[in-house]
N, C-alpha and C positions, 0 to 999 in steps of 0.2 A: 503494499499499500504506499502512497506517495501522496504528499501534501504540496502544493505549489504556492508559494507566496510570491505576488508580483508587487515590485515597488517602483515608484517613479522618483528619479532624484531631482535635485533643484533645476537642473536644465531640461527637464521634460524627457529624459532618457528612461525607458524601461528596462528593468532587470528582473530575472526572476530567480528563486532559490527552491529548490525541489528537495524536500525532506523526505527521506525513505525510511520507512519503518519496517522493511523486511528483515534487517539483521538485529532488531532490538529484541531482548528477552520478552517472552510471551507476557508475564505479569506486568511489566513496565509498559507494554502496548496497551493493555487492557486499562491501567491506571490513567494513561494519558488519554485515551478515546473516552473514558467516563467523565474525566474532567472537563475536556473539549465540549462534550454534549451538554454539559450543566452551564457553558457560558456561551456557546455558538451553536446554532442548528440551522438546517437546511430545510426547507419547505417549498415544494413547487408551486404553492398558492400565494407564498410571499416572496416578491421580487424575482420571480422565475426559478427560484431554488439556490439563489444567491446566498451563502453562509451570512447570518445576521446574527446579532447578540439576541439571546433568549428574551422574549417579552418586547422585542423592538422591531422596527424595520430598518435598523441601522446595519449597513454592511459591515462585517468585522475587519475587511480590507481597509476600511476608512481609517481605522485606528491606527493601521501600519503607515498609512500614507501621511498622517500629520507629522510625526517626527522626522520622516523621510523628506517633508517638506520645509523642514525648520521650525514646526510649531510644537510648542509644549502640551503636555498631557492636559494642562487645565484648559487650553484653548478647545480641545476636542470636547472634555466633559461640559463645557459651557455651550458649544454649539449643538450638542447632542444630550440633553439633560434626560433622555429616556434611558441613557446607558449610565449605570451607577459607576462610581469610583473602583468600587470592589470588582465589578464585571471587567472593567477596562485594565485593571492591575492583574486580575487572574489571567485574562487573555495574552497579556505581555509576558508573564510568567511562563505560561504554556508555550509561548513562541521561544522565549530563551531556552526552557528545558529541551525542546525539541531540536533547536540548533546544537546545544551543547552535546546532546544524545546522539545526534547524527554524525557529529564531528568525531567523537569518540569511536562510533562503529565504523568509520572509514578507515 
């Protein structure tokens, strides 16, 4: 299983990071996926299935785009009040854990 995170830098250039779960230990995969589903979900009836924060219509990728564009977390939370600070921090922690685990598995 893979997750692709697409980012846009300050110059508008697109980059993509592919995180591969294939080589992770099974208990870690289950833990990460359970954590992800409590913060972000995908439903074909909400924004055509784009992953959004649970209980909102805010795409999860938007949180990644904010710091990539030079904006602090506070700006994101102010612009999207339906996303709690806890949700945003949990999402960033999941991304960080995934990147570290993927790098260690490589």
